N, CA, C, O and the ligand as a Tripos MOL2 file, in Angstrom:
@<TRIPOS>MOLECULE
protein
  253   251    64     0     0
PROTEIN
NO_CHARGES

@<TRIPOS>ATOM
      1 N          -0.3610   23.4790   13.1200 N.3       1 MET1
      2 CA         -0.6420   22.9850   11.7630 C.3       1 MET1
      3 C           0.2300   21.7660   11.4460 C.2       1 MET1
      4 O           1.4570   21.8290   11.5300 O.2       1 MET1
      5 N          -0.4000   20.6950   11.0950 N.am      2 THR2
      6 CA          0.3680   19.5270   10.6760 C.3       2 THR2
      7 C           0.3010   19.3820    9.1520 C.2       2 THR2
      8 O          -0.6710   19.7950    8.5190 O.2       2 THR2
      9 N           1.3180   18.8070    8.5970 N.am      3 LEU3
     10 CA          1.3990   18.7010    7.1440 C.3       3 LEU3
     11 C           0.8350   17.3860    6.6140 C.2       3 LEU3
     12 O           0.5390   17.2580    5.4260 O.2       3 LEU3
     13 N           0.6920   16.4220    7.5010 N.am      4 THR4
     14 CA          0.1670   15.1440    7.0380 C.3       4 THR4
     15 C          -1.2330   14.9200    7.5830 C.2       4 THR4
     16 O          -1.5700   15.3650    8.6810 O.2       4 THR4
     17 N          -2.0380   14.2240    6.7970 N.am      5 THR5
     18 CA         -3.3770   13.8540    7.2370 C.3       5 THR5
     19 C          -3.2770   12.6240    8.1190 C.2       5 THR5
     20 O          -2.6260   11.6390    7.7690 O.2       5 THR5
     21 N          -3.9350   12.6970    9.2690 N.am      6 LYS6
     22 CA         -3.8640   11.5680   10.1980 C.3       6 LYS6
     23 C          -5.2390   10.9820   10.4390 C.2       6 LYS6
     24 O          -6.2480   11.6880   10.4310 O.2       6 LYS6
     25 N          -5.2570    9.6920   10.6520 N.am      7 CYS7
     26 CA         -6.4850    9.0130   11.0070 C.3       7 CYS7
     27 C          -6.9390    9.4870   12.3830 C.2       7 CYS7
     28 O          -6.1390    9.5310   13.3180 O.2       7 CYS7
     29 N          -8.2350    9.8480   12.5170 N.am      8 PRO8
     30 CA         -8.7170   10.3170   13.8220 C.3       8 PRO8
     31 C          -8.7650    9.2030   14.8710 C.2       8 PRO8
     32 O          -8.8390    9.4730   16.0700 O.2       8 PRO8
     33 N          -8.7230    7.9530   14.4090 N.am      9 LYS9
     34 CA         -8.8330    6.8460   15.3630 C.3       9 LYS9
     35 C          -7.4700    6.3500   15.8460 C.2       9 LYS9
     36 O          -7.2520    6.1640   17.0440 O.2       9 LYS9
     37 N          -6.5450    6.1380   14.8810 N.am     10 CYS10
     38 CA         -5.3000    5.4780   15.2880 C.3      10 CYS10
     39 C          -4.0470    6.2900   14.9640 C.2      10 CYS10
     40 O          -2.9300    5.8100   15.1580 O.2      10 CYS10
     41 N          -4.2320    7.5450   14.4620 N.am     11 ASP11
     42 CA         -3.0880    8.4190   14.1860 C.3      11 ASP11
     43 C          -2.2020    7.9780   13.0250 C.2      11 ASP11
     44 O          -1.1270    8.5400   12.8130 O.2      11 ASP11
     45 N          -2.6510    6.9740   12.2750 N.am     12 SER12
     46 CA         -1.8830    6.5320   11.1130 C.3      12 SER12
     47 C          -1.9710    7.5880   10.0130 C.2      12 SER12
     48 O          -2.9730    8.2950    9.9110 O.2      12 SER12
     49 N          -0.9340    7.6970    9.1960 N.am     13 SER13
     50 CA         -1.0050    8.6370    8.0690 C.3      13 SER13
     51 C          -0.9170    7.8800    6.7560 C.2      13 SER13
     52 O          -0.4570    8.4100    5.7450 O.2      13 SER13
     53 N          -1.3660    6.6270    6.7880 N.am     14 SER14
     54 CA         -1.3700    5.7850    5.5970 C.3      14 SER14
     55 C          -2.8130    5.4830    5.2100 C.2      14 SER14
     56 O          -3.5780    4.9400    6.0070 O.2      14 SER14
     57 N          -3.1860    5.8440    3.9560 N.am     15 PHE15
     58 CA         -4.5740    5.6900    3.5420 C.3      15 PHE15
     59 C          -4.6830    4.8820    2.2630 C.2      15 PHE15
     60 O          -3.7120    4.7440    1.5190 O.2      15 PHE15
     61 N          -5.8570    4.3550    2.0140 N.am     16 GLU16
     62 CA         -6.0710    3.5810    0.7980 C.3      16 GLU16
     63 C          -7.4690    3.8640    0.2640 C.2      16 GLU16
     64 O          -8.3360    4.3640    0.9810 O.2      16 GLU16
     65 N          -7.6730    3.5310   -1.0200 N.am     17 LEU17
     66 CA         -8.9570    3.7160   -1.6670 C.3      17 LEU17
     67 C          -9.7420    2.4170   -1.5850 C.2      17 LEU17
     68 O          -9.2300    1.3580   -1.9470 O.2      17 LEU17
     69 N         -10.9580    2.4890   -1.1200 N.am     18 ASN18
     70 CA        -11.8030    1.3070   -1.0270 C.3      18 ASN18
     71 C         -13.0340    1.4930   -1.9080 C.2      18 ASN18
     72 O         -13.8740    2.3540   -1.6450 O.2      18 ASN18
     73 N         -13.1310    0.6740   -2.9590 N.am     19 SER19
     74 CA        -14.2580    0.7750   -3.8810 C.3      19 SER19
     75 C         -15.2690   -0.3360   -3.6370 C.2      19 SER19
     76 O         -16.2740   -0.4290   -4.3410 O.2      19 SER19
     77 N         -15.0110   -1.1640   -2.6580 N.am     20 LYS20
     78 CA        -15.8590   -2.3430   -2.4560 C.3      20 LYS20
     79 C         -17.0070   -2.1160   -1.4900 C.2      20 LYS20
     80 O         -18.0060   -2.8340   -1.5170 O.2      20 LYS20
     81 N         -16.8590   -1.1210   -0.6450 N.am     21 THR21
     82 CA        -17.9010   -0.8730    0.3460 C.3      21 THR21
     83 C         -19.1360   -0.2790   -0.3270 C.2      21 THR21
     84 O         -19.0570    0.7320   -1.0250 O.2      21 THR21
     85 N         -20.2670   -0.9250   -0.1030 N.am     22 LYS22
     86 CA        -21.5160   -0.4410   -0.6970 C.3      22 LYS22
     87 C         -22.3190    0.3210    0.3460 C.2      22 LYS22
     88 O         -22.3120   -0.0080    1.5320 O.2      22 LYS22
     89 N         -23.0120    1.3510   -0.1320 N.am     23 VAL23
     90 CA        -23.8680    2.1190    0.7660 C.3      23 VAL23
     91 C         -25.3160    1.8390    0.3930 C.2      23 VAL23
     92 O         -25.6950    1.9510   -0.7730 O.2      23 VAL23
     93 N         -26.1020    1.4840    1.3580 N.am     24 LYS24
     94 CA        -27.5030    1.1320    1.1360 C.3      24 LYS24
     95 C         -28.2470    2.2830    0.4590 C.2      24 LYS24
     96 O         -28.1000    3.4490    0.8250 O.2      24 LYS24
     97 N         -29.0560    1.9130   -0.5470 N.am     25 ASP25
     98 CA        -29.8990    2.8690   -1.2740 C.3      25 ASP25
     99 C         -29.1250    3.8850   -2.1060 C.2      25 ASP25
    100 O         -29.7050    4.8490   -2.6060 O.2      25 ASP25
    101 N         -27.8380    3.6770   -2.2570 N.am     26 CYS26
    102 CA        -27.0510    4.5670   -3.1040 C.3      26 CYS26
    103 C         -26.9160    3.8960   -4.4630 C.2      26 CYS26
    104 O         -26.4330    2.7670   -4.5450 O.2      26 CYS26
    105 N         -27.3300    4.5660   -5.5250 N.am     27 ARG27
    106 CA        -27.3800    3.9120   -6.8300 C.3      27 ARG27
    107 C         -26.0920    4.0170   -7.6350 C.2      27 ARG27
    108 O         -25.9740    3.3850   -8.6850 O.2      27 ARG27
    109 N         -25.1460    4.7830   -7.1770 N.am     28 HIS28
    110 CA        -23.8720    4.8290   -7.8750 C.3      28 HIS28
    111 C         -22.7440    4.4340   -6.9420 C.2      28 HIS28
    112 O         -22.9120    4.4070   -5.7230 O.2      28 HIS28
    113 N         -21.6020    4.1300   -7.5210 N.am     29 ASN29
    114 CA        -20.4670    3.6680   -6.7270 C.3      29 ASN29
    115 C         -19.8270    4.7860   -5.9260 C.2      29 ASN29
    116 O         -19.7110    5.9250   -6.3780 O.2      29 ASN29
    117 N         -19.4220    4.4260   -4.7380 N.am     30 LEU30
    118 CA        -18.6910    5.3700   -3.9090 C.3      30 LEU30
    119 C         -17.3100    4.7980   -3.6410 C.2      30 LEU30
    120 O         -17.1560    3.5920   -3.4460 O.2      30 LEU30
    121 N         -16.3290    5.6480   -3.6310 N.am     31 HIS31
    122 CA        -14.9720    5.2280   -3.2940 C.3      31 HIS31
    123 C         -14.6030    5.8810   -1.9710 C.2      31 HIS31
    124 O         -14.5880    7.1050   -1.8390 O.2      31 HIS31
    125 N         -14.3100    5.0420   -1.0100 N.am     32 PHE32
    126 CA        -13.9420    5.5650    0.2920 C.3      32 PHE32
    127 C         -12.4370    5.7370    0.3700 C.2      32 PHE32
    128 O         -11.6770    4.8780   -0.0780 O.2      32 PHE32
    129 N         -12.0220    6.8370    0.9360 N.am     33 ILE33
    130 CA        -10.6180    6.9850    1.3170 C.3      33 ILE33
    131 C         -10.5770    6.6060    2.7850 C.2      33 ILE33
    132 O         -11.1660    7.2730    3.6360 O.2      33 ILE33
    133 N          -9.8790    5.5390    3.0580 N.am     34 GLN34
    134 CA         -9.9010    5.0350    4.4200 C.3      34 GLN34
    135 C          -8.4990    4.8030    4.9520 C.2      34 GLN34
    136 O          -7.5300    4.6960    4.1990 O.2      34 GLN34
    137 N          -8.4220    4.7290    6.2640 N.am     35 CYS35
    138 CA         -7.1630    4.4460    6.9280 C.3      35 CYS35
    139 C          -6.7070    3.0390    6.5340 C.2      35 CYS35
    140 O          -7.4840    2.0870    6.6040 O.2      35 CYS35
    141 N          -5.4530    2.9170    6.1250 N.am     36 ALA36
    142 CA         -4.9380    1.6180    5.6860 C.3      36 ALA36
    143 C          -4.7610    0.6590    6.8580 C.2      36 ALA36
    144 O          -4.6720   -0.5540    6.6660 O.2      36 ALA36
    145 N          -4.7100    1.1930    8.0480 N.am     37 LEU37
    146 CA         -4.5050    0.3320    9.2180 C.3      37 LEU37
    147 C          -5.8120   -0.1260    9.8460 C.2      37 LEU37
    148 O          -6.0400   -1.3270    9.9930 O.2      37 LEU37
    149 N          -6.6810    0.8210   10.2220 N.am     38 CYS38
    150 CA         -7.8900    0.4330   10.9480 C.3      38 CYS38
    151 C          -9.1480    0.5100   10.0940 C.2      38 CYS38
    152 O         -10.2040    0.0410   10.5190 O.2      38 CYS38
    153 N          -9.0620    1.0950    8.8920 N.am     39 GLY39
    154 CA        -10.2130    1.1070    7.9940 C.3      39 GLY39
    155 C         -11.2020    2.2240    8.2470 C.2      39 GLY39
    156 O         -12.2770    2.2300    7.6480 O.2      39 GLY39
    157 N         -10.8780    3.1710    9.1130 N.am     40 ALA40
    158 CA        -11.7870    4.2890    9.3630 C.3      40 ALA40
    159 C         -11.9310    5.1400    8.0980 C.2      40 ALA40
    160 O         -10.9350    5.4950    7.4680 O.2      40 ALA40
    161 N         -13.1700    5.4650    7.7310 N.am     41 ALA41
    162 CA        -13.4040    6.2530    6.5260 C.3      41 ALA41
    163 C         -13.0460    7.7120    6.7770 C.2      41 ALA41
    164 O         -13.5060    8.3170    7.7460 O.2      41 ALA41
    165 N         -12.2210    8.2710    5.8950 N.am     42 ILE42
    166 CA        -11.7920    9.6540    6.0410 C.3      42 ILE42
    167 C         -12.5890   10.5450    5.1000 C.2      42 ILE42
    168 O         -12.9940   11.6510    5.4600 O.2      42 ILE42
    169 N         -12.8070   10.0400    3.8820 N.am     43 SER43
    170 CA        -13.5230   10.8360    2.9100 C.3      43 SER43
    171 C         -14.1760    9.9170    1.8900 C.2      43 SER43
    172 O         -13.8470    8.7330    1.8130 O.2      43 SER43
    173 N         -15.0940   10.4560    1.1140 N.am     44 VAL44
    174 CA        -15.7900    9.6730    0.1070 C.3      44 VAL44
    175 C         -15.7220   10.4000   -1.2240 C.2      44 VAL44
    176 O         -15.9490   11.6070   -1.2990 O.2      44 VAL44
    177 N         -15.4040    9.6480   -2.2810 N.am     45 VAL45
    178 CA        -15.4250   10.2010   -3.6200 C.3      45 VAL45
    179 C         -16.5510    9.4980   -4.3710 C.2      45 VAL45
    180 O         -16.5860    8.2690   -4.4380 O.2      45 VAL45
    181 N         -17.4530   10.2660   -4.9260 N.am     46 SER46
    182 CA        -18.5800    9.6850   -5.6370 C.3      46 SER46
    183 C         -18.2620    9.5640   -7.1210 C.2      46 SER46
    184 O         -17.7750   10.5100   -7.7400 O.2      46 SER46
    185 N         -18.5430    8.3870   -7.6900 N.am     47 ASP47
    186 CA        -18.4030    8.1590   -9.1280 C.3      47 ASP47
    187 C         -19.1630    9.2050   -9.9330 C.2      47 ASP47
    188 O         -18.6710    9.7410  -10.9260 O.2      47 ASP47
    189 N         -20.3710    9.4740   -9.4720 N.am     48 ARG48
    190 CA        -21.2520   10.3770  -10.1810 C.3      48 ARG48
    191 C         -20.7040   11.8090  -10.1490 C.2      48 ARG48
    192 O         -20.7050   12.5000  -11.1680 O.2      48 ARG48
    193 N         -20.2530   12.2370   -9.0120 N.am     49 HIS49
    194 CA        -19.6930   13.5850   -8.9100 C.3      49 HIS49
    195 C         -18.4390   13.7210   -9.7670 C.2      49 HIS49
    196 O         -18.2040   14.7440  -10.4100 O.2      49 HIS49
    197 N         -17.6350   12.6450   -9.7510 N.am     50 ASN50
    198 CA        -16.4470   12.6030  -10.6020 C.3      50 ASN50
    199 C         -16.8210   12.8080  -12.0540 C.2      50 ASN50
    200 O         -16.2110   13.6090  -12.7620 O.2      50 ASN50
    201 N         -17.8410   12.0690  -12.4930 N.am     51 HIS51
    202 CA        -18.2930   12.1190  -13.8750 C.3      51 HIS51
    203 C         -18.7760   13.5220  -14.2300 C.2      51 HIS51
    204 O         -18.4220   14.0620  -15.2780 O.2      51 HIS51
    205 N         -19.5840   14.1020  -13.3550 N.am     52 ILE52
    206 CA        -20.1120   15.4460  -13.6010 C.3      52 ILE52
    207 C         -18.9640   16.4500  -13.7120 C.2      52 ILE52
    208 O         -18.9540   17.3010  -14.6020 O.2      52 ILE52
    209 N         -18.0110   16.3430  -12.8090 N.am     53 LEU53
    210 CA        -16.8700   17.2630  -12.8340 C.3      53 LEU53
    211 C         -16.0710   17.1260  -14.1250 C.2      53 LEU53
    212 O         -15.6210   18.1170  -14.6990 O.2      53 LEU53
    213 N         -15.9010   15.8660  -14.5780 N.am     54 GLU54
    214 CA        -15.1610   15.6360  -15.8180 C.3      54 GLU54
    215 C         -15.8780   16.2570  -17.0110 C.2      54 GLU54
    216 O         -15.2440   16.8370  -17.8920 O.2      54 GLU54
    217 N         -17.2150   16.1310  -17.0320 N.am     55 GLU55
    218 CA        -17.9990   16.7110  -18.1180 C.3      55 GLU55
    219 C         -17.8840   18.2360  -18.1160 C.2      55 GLU55
    220 O         -17.7320   18.8500  -19.1720 O.2      55 GLU55
    221 N         -17.9540   18.8320  -16.9530 N.am     56 ILE56
    222 CA        -17.8210   20.2930  -16.8380 C.3      56 ILE56
    223 C         -16.4330   20.7220  -17.3110 C.2      56 ILE56
    224 O         -16.2940   21.6930  -18.0560 O.2      56 ILE56
    225 N         -15.4060   19.9870  -16.8710 N.am     57 ALA57
    226 CA        -14.0360   20.3120  -17.2530 C.3      57 ALA57
    227 C         -13.8550   20.2440  -18.7520 C.2      57 ALA57
    228 O         -13.1850   21.0900  -19.3440 O.2      57 ALA57
    229 N         -14.4650   19.2140  -19.3820 N.am     58 LYS58
    230 CA        -14.3610   19.0590  -20.8390 C.3      58 LYS58
    231 C         -14.9740   20.2750  -21.5370 C.2      58 LYS58
    232 O         -14.3950   20.8250  -22.4740 O.2      58 LYS58
    233 N         -16.1660   20.6880  -21.0610 N.am     59 LYS59
    234 CA        -16.8650   21.8210  -21.6590 C.3      59 LYS59
    235 C         -16.0570   23.1150  -21.5070 C.2      59 LYS59
    236 O         -16.0980   23.9980  -22.3630 O.2      59 LYS59
    237 N         -15.3370   23.1990  -20.4150 N.am     60 LEU60
    238 CA        -14.5450   24.4080  -20.1580 C.3      60 LEU60
    239 C         -13.1740   24.3290  -20.8280 C.2      60 LEU60
    240 O         -12.4120   25.2960  -20.8250 O.2      60 LEU60
    241 N         -12.8680   23.1420  -21.4130 N.am     61 GLY61
    242 CA        -11.5900   22.9730  -22.0770 C.3      61 GLY61
    243 C         -10.4330   22.7220  -21.1180 C.2      61 GLY61
    244 O          -9.2700   22.9240  -21.4640 O.2      61 GLY61
    245 N         -10.7680   22.2780  -19.9040 N.am     62 ILE62
    246 CA         -9.7150   21.9690  -18.9240 C.3      62 ILE62
    247 C          -9.3140   20.5020  -19.0710 C.2      62 ILE62
    248 O         -10.1720   19.6210  -19.1290 O.2      62 ILE62
    249 N          -8.0380   20.2500  -19.1280 N.am     63 ARG63
    250 CA         -7.5870   18.8490  -19.2320 C.3      63 ARG63
    251 C          -6.8200   18.4380  -17.9910 C.2      63 ARG63
    252 O          -6.3640   17.2980  -17.8970 O.2      63 ARG63
    253 ZN         -6.7690    4.4210   11.5200 Zn       64 ZN64
@<TRIPOS>BOND
     1     1     2 1
     2     2     3 1
     3     3     4 2
     4     3     5 am
     5     5     6 1
     6     6     7 1
     7     7     8 2
     8     7     9 am
     9     9    10 1
    10    10    11 1
    11    11    12 2
    12    11    13 am
    13    13    14 1
    14    14    15 1
    15    15    16 2
    16    15    17 am
    17    17    18 1
    18    18    19 1
    19    19    20 2
    20    19    21 am
    21    21    22 1
    22    22    23 1
    23    23    24 2
    24    23    25 am
    25    25    26 1
    26    26    27 1
    27    27    28 2
    28    27    29 am
    29    29    30 1
    30    30    31 1
    31    31    32 2
    32    31    33 am
    33    33    34 1
    34    34    35 1
    35    35    36 2
    36    35    37 am
    37    37    38 1
    38    38    39 1
    39    39    40 2
    40    39    41 am
    41    41    42 1
    42    42    43 1
    43    43    44 2
    44    43    45 am
    45    45    46 1
    46    46    47 1
    47    47    48 2
    48    47    49 am
    49    49    50 1
    50    50    51 1
    51    51    52 2
    52    51    53 am
    53    53    54 1
    54    54    55 1
    55    55    56 2
    56    55    57 am
    57    57    58 1
    58    58    59 1
    59    59    60 2
    60    59    61 am
    61    61    62 1
    62    62    63 1
    63    63    64 2
    64    63    65 am
    65    65    66 1
    66    66    67 1
    67    67    68 2
    68    67    69 am
    69    69    70 1
    70    70    71 1
    71    71    72 2
    72    71    73 am
    73    73    74 1
    74    74    75 1
    75    75    76 2
    76    75    77 am
    77    77    78 1
    78    78    79 1
    79    79    80 2
    80    79    81 am
    81    81    82 1
    82    82    83 1
    83    83    84 2
    84    83    85 am
    85    85    86 1
    86    86    87 1
    87    87    88 2
    88    87    89 am
    89    89    90 1
    90    90    91 1
    91    91    92 2
    92    91    93 am
    93    93    94 1
    94    94    95 1
    95    95    96 2
    96    95    97 am
    97    97    98 1
    98    98    99 1
    99    99   100 2
   100    99   101 am
   101   101   102 1
   102   102   103 1
   103   103   104 2
   104   103   105 am
   105   105   106 1
   106   106   107 1
   107   107   108 2
   108   107   109 am
   109   109   110 1
   110   110   111 1
   111   111   112 2
   112   111   113 am
   113   113   114 1
   114   114   115 1
   115   115   116 2
   116   115   117 am
   117   117   118 1
   118   118   119 1
   119   119   120 2
   120   119   121 am
   121   121   122 1
   122   122   123 1
   123   123   124 2
   124   123   125 am
   125   125   126 1
   126   126   127 1
   127   127   128 2
   128   127   129 am
   129   129   130 1
   130   130   131 1
   131   131   132 2
   132   131   133 am
   133   133   134 1
   134   134   135 1
   135   135   136 2
   136   135   137 am
   137   137   138 1
   138   138   139 1
   139   139   140 2
   140   139   141 am
   141   141   142 1
   142   142   143 1
   143   143   144 2
   144   143   145 am
   145   145   146 1
   146   146   147 1
   147   147   148 2
   148   147   149 am
   149   149   150 1
   150   150   151 1
   151   151   152 2
   152   151   153 am
   153   153   154 1
   154   154   155 1
   155   155   156 2
   156   155   157 am
   157   157   158 1
   158   158   159 1
   159   159   160 2
   160   159   161 am
   161   161   162 1
   162   162   163 1
   163   163   164 2
   164   163   165 am
   165   165   166 1
   166   166   167 1
   167   167   168 2
   168   167   169 am
   169   169   170 1
   170   170   171 1
   171   171   172 2
   172   171   173 am
   173   173   174 1
   174   174   175 1
   175   175   176 2
   176   175   177 am
   177   177   178 1
   178   178   179 1
   179   179   180 2
   180   179   181 am
   181   181   182 1
   182   182   183 1
   183   183   184 2
   184   183   185 am
   185   185   186 1
   186   186   187 1
   187   187   188 2
   188   187   189 am
   189   189   190 1
   190   190   191 1
   191   191   192 2
   192   191   193 am
   193   193   194 1
   194   194   195 1
   195   195   196 2
   196   195   197 am
   197   197   198 1
   198   198   199 1
   199   199   200 2
   200   199   201 am
   201   201   202 1
   202   202   203 1
   203   203   204 2
   204   203   205 am
   205   205   206 1
   206   206   207 1
   207   207   208 2
   208   207   209 am
   209   209   210 1
   210   210   211 1
   211   211   212 2
   212   211   213 am
   213   213   214 1
   214   214   215 1
   215   215   216 2
   216   215   217 am
   217   217   218 1
   218   218   219 1
   219   219   220 2
   220   219   221 am
   221   221   222 1
   222   222   223 1
   223   223   224 2
   224   223   225 am
   225   225   226 1
   226   226   227 1
   227   227   228 2
   228   227   229 am
   229   229   230 1
   230   230   231 1
   231   231   232 2
   232   231   233 am
   233   233   234 1
   234   234   235 1
   235   235   236 2
   236   235   237 am
   237   237   238 1
   238   238   239 1
   239   239   240 2
   240   239   241 am
   241   241   242 1
   242   242   243 1
   243   243   244 2
   244   243   245 am
   245   245   246 1
   246   246   247 1
   247   247   248 2
   248   247   249 am
   249   249   250 1
   250   250   251 1
   251   251   252 2
@<TRIPOS>SUBSTRUCTURE
     1 MET1         2 RESIDUE 1 A MET
     2 THR2         6 RESIDUE 1 A THR
     3 LEU3        10 RESIDUE 1 A LEU
     4 THR4        14 RESIDUE 1 A THR
     5 THR5        18 RESIDUE 1 A THR
     6 LYS6        22 RESIDUE 1 A LYS
     7 CYS7        26 RESIDUE 1 A CYS
     8 PRO8        30 RESIDUE 1 A PRO
     9 LYS9        34 RESIDUE 1 A LYS
    10 CYS10       38 RESIDUE 1 A CYS
    11 ASP11       42 RESIDUE 1 A ASP
    12 SER12       46 RESIDUE 1 A SER
    13 SER13       50 RESIDUE 1 A SER
    14 SER14       54 RESIDUE 1 A SER
    15 PHE15       58 RESIDUE 1 A PHE
    16 GLU16       62 RESIDUE 1 A GLU
    17 LEU17       66 RESIDUE 1 A LEU
    18 ASN18       70 RESIDUE 1 A ASN
    19 SER19       74 RESIDUE 1 A SER
    20 LYS20       78 RESIDUE 1 A LYS
    21 THR21       82 RESIDUE 1 A THR
    22 LYS22       86 RESIDUE 1 A LYS
    23 VAL23       90 RESIDUE 1 A VAL
    24 LYS24       94 RESIDUE 1 A LYS
    25 ASP25       98 RESIDUE 1 A ASP
    26 CYS26      102 RESIDUE 1 A CYS
    27 ARG27      106 RESIDUE 1 A ARG
    28 HIS28      110 RESIDUE 1 A HIS
    29 ASN29      114 RESIDUE 1 A ASN
    30 LEU30      118 RESIDUE 1 A LEU
    31 HIS31      122 RESIDUE 1 A HIS
    32 PHE32      126 RESIDUE 1 A PHE
    33 ILE33      130 RESIDUE 1 A ILE
    34 GLN34      134 RESIDUE 1 A GLN
    35 CYS35      138 RESIDUE 1 A CYS
    36 ALA36      142 RESIDUE 1 A ALA
    37 LEU37      146 RESIDUE 1 A LEU
    38 CYS38      150 RESIDUE 1 A CYS
    39 GLY39      154 RESIDUE 1 A GLY
    40 ALA40      158 RESIDUE 1 A ALA
    41 ALA41      162 RESIDUE 1 A ALA
    42 ILE42      166 RESIDUE 1 A ILE
    43 SER43      170 RESIDUE 1 A SER
    44 VAL44      174 RESIDUE 1 A VAL
    45 VAL45      178 RESIDUE 1 A VAL
    46 SER46      182 RESIDUE 1 A SER
    47 ASP47      186 RESIDUE 1 A ASP
    48 ARG48      190 RESIDUE 1 A ARG
    49 HIS49      194 RESIDUE 1 A HIS
    50 ASN50      198 RESIDUE 1 A ASN
    51 HIS51      202 RESIDUE 1 A HIS
    52 ILE52      206 RESIDUE 1 A ILE
    53 LEU53      210 RESIDUE 1 A LEU
    54 GLU54      214 RESIDUE 1 A GLU
    55 GLU55      218 RESIDUE 1 A GLU
    56 ILE56      222 RESIDUE 1 A ILE
    57 ALA57      226 RESIDUE 1 A ALA
    58 LYS58      230 RESIDUE 1 A LYS
    59 LYS59      234 RESIDUE 1 A LYS
    60 LEU60      238 RESIDUE 1 A LEU
    61 GLY61      242 RESIDUE 1 A GLY
    62 ILE62      246 RESIDUE 1 A ILE
    63 ARG63      250 RESIDUE 1 A ARG
    64 ZN64       253 GROUP 0 **** ****
């Protein structure tokens, strides 16, 4: 078990958020979590999913 997340390509443990990459036919913004060194995408955060989660949290009274 390792405690840090590593890039599968270059073993770097430094990541950044990329909001500029567009995905074809996707109508909402996606934010990629990518390796800060080689740019390999590790995960994707969707604007829309974020929004939905925030609305649910508000309804449930979670801040
Ligand atoms: Zn990398």
